[in-house]
C-alpha positions as semicolon CSV with decimal commas, in nm:
position;residue;x (nm);y (nm);z (nm)
1;M;0,000;0,000;0,000
2;Y;0,098;0,360;-0,055
3;A;-0,053;0,678;0,091
4;S;-0,066;1,032;-0,037
5;L;-0,133;1,318;0,207
6;R;-0,231;1,651;0,057
7;T;-0,282;1,976;0,246
8;Y;-0,490;2,270;0,129
9;R;-0,566;2,621;0,246
10;A;-0,929;2,725;0,210
11;Q;-1,062;3,077;0,211
12;P;-1,199;3,176;0,553
13;G;-1,542;3,026;0,613
14;T;-1,536;2,786;0,316
15;V;-1,410;2,461;0,471
16;D;-1,758;2,314;0,523
17;A;-1,866;2,396;0,166
18;T;-1,540;2,254;0,031
19;L;-1,569;1,929;0,225
20;H;-1,935;1,894;0,124
21;R;-1,839;1,918;-0,242
22;V;-1,548;1,680;-0,195
23;D;-1,785;1,429;-0,035
24;R;-2,054;1,478;-0,298
25;D;-1,840;1,487;-0,611
26;S;-1,477;1,387;-0,571
27;A;-1,450;1,116;-0,306
28;E;-1,682;0,874;-0,483
29;A;-1,500;0,917;-0,815
30;L;-1,165;0,864;-0,644
31;S;-1,293;0,545;-0,482
32;M;-1,357;0,401;-0,829
33;E;-0,992;0,441;-0,934
34;P;-0,781;0,125;-0,974
35;G;-0,608;0,019;-0,655
36;F;-0,821;0,236;-0,426
37;V;-0,804;0,137;-0,057
38;A;-0,919;0,437;0,148
39;Y;-0,980;0,812;0,145
40;H;-1,020;1,065;0,424
41;A;-1,078;1,441;0,410
42;I;-0,996;1,614;0,738
43;D;-1,074;1,963;0,866
44;T;-0,750;2,037;1,050
45;G;-0,863;2,381;1,167
46;H;-0,749;2,731;1,078
47;D;-0,901;2,704;0,727
48;M;-0,681;2,404;0,646
49;I;-0,785;2,069;0,498
50;M;-0,584;1,748;0,473
51;T;-0,673;1,457;0,251
52;V;-0,532;1,108;0,283
53;S;-0,560;0,870;-0,011
54;V;-0,440;0,512;0,018
55;F;-0,384;0,296;-0,288
56;E;-0,233;-0,043;-0,355
57;S;0,072;0,103;-0,534
58;E;0,285;0,415;-0,537
59;R;0,196;0,476;-0,901
60;Q;-0,177;0,471;-0,822
61;A;-0,133;0,706;-0,525
62;E;0,067;0,949;-0,739
63;A;-0,205;0,937;-1,004
64;S;-0,456;1,036;-0,735
65;N;-0,253;1,354;-0,675
66;E;-0,294;1,449;-1,038
67;L;-0,665;1,369;-1,032
68;A;-0,713;1,577;-0,718
69;A;-0,526;1,874;-0,865
70;A;-0,731;1,862;-1,185
71;W;-1,059;1,828;-0,995
72;I;-0,981;2,123;-0,770
73;A;-0,879;2,339;-1,067
74;E;-1,203;2,256;-1,249
75;E;-1,461;2,216;-0,973
76;L;-1,347;2,435;-0,682
77;V;-1,219;2,737;-0,871
78;D;-1,494;2,949;-0,712
79;L;-1,370;2,857;-0,362
80;N;-1,007;2,952;-0,436
81;I;-0,851;2,646;-0,271
82;T;-0,470;2,642;-0,261
83;R;-0,267;2,322;-0,241
84;V;-0,004;2,377;0,027
85;G;0,182;2,049;0,014
86;V;0,194;1,684;-0,080
87;M;0,363;1,406;0,113
88;A;0,359;1,038;0,040
89;G;0,483;0,713;0,180
90;E;0,419;0,352;0,253
91;P;0,192;0,294;0,553
92;R;0,391;0,096;0,805
93;E;0,105;0,025;1,043
94;S;-0,272;0,029;1,000
95;R;-0,549;-0,110;1,211
96;G;-0,864;0,068;1,097
97;A;-0,923;-0,113;0,771
98;R;-0,853;-0,457;0,916
99;R;-1,088;-0,400;1,209
100;R;-1,362;-0,272;0,978
101;A;-1,317;-0,574;0,750
102;R;-1,348;-0,810;1,049
103;L;-1,667;-0,634;1,160
104;I;-1,818;-0,660;0,812
105;V;-1,737;-1,032;0,796
106;A;-1,883;-1,082;1,146
107;E;-2,201;-0,901;1,042
108;R;-2,239;-1,118;0,736
109;L;-2,183;-1,433;0,940
110;G;-2,430;-1,318;1,202
111;T;-2,175;-1,299;1,484
112;T;-2,107;-0,997;1,701
113;G;-1,732;-0,957;1,657
114;S;-1,400;-1,101;1,759
115;A;-1,337;-1,425;1,945
116;H;-1,239;-1,223;2,254
117;E;-1,595;-1,091;2,279
118;H;-1,730;-1,447;2,306
119;Q;-1,505;-1,560;2,590
């Protein structure tokens, strides 16, 4: 897996509108890209937004940076969003996705969760 973290500066008072449009228009499209694993958009305060995209390969994560830049240039031009930085790397530890996957499997099997919960 490979993650891309992007930071953006929003105009004062536009973070909610920006994140709403990201949720409505961009996040779903990104989730359909090859190798998609996860996506998070985070209001980090002070008119700043961070997005985290996780893909199966470095190439796919880098492609998501290009897609995000193009989408912002085309769809958020009225909100004047500025990309501040991009960082990337290989996740070395992750628990959220595995736990969620276990819960989904447990739901489908009609159990309540992990073996520890049944002891």
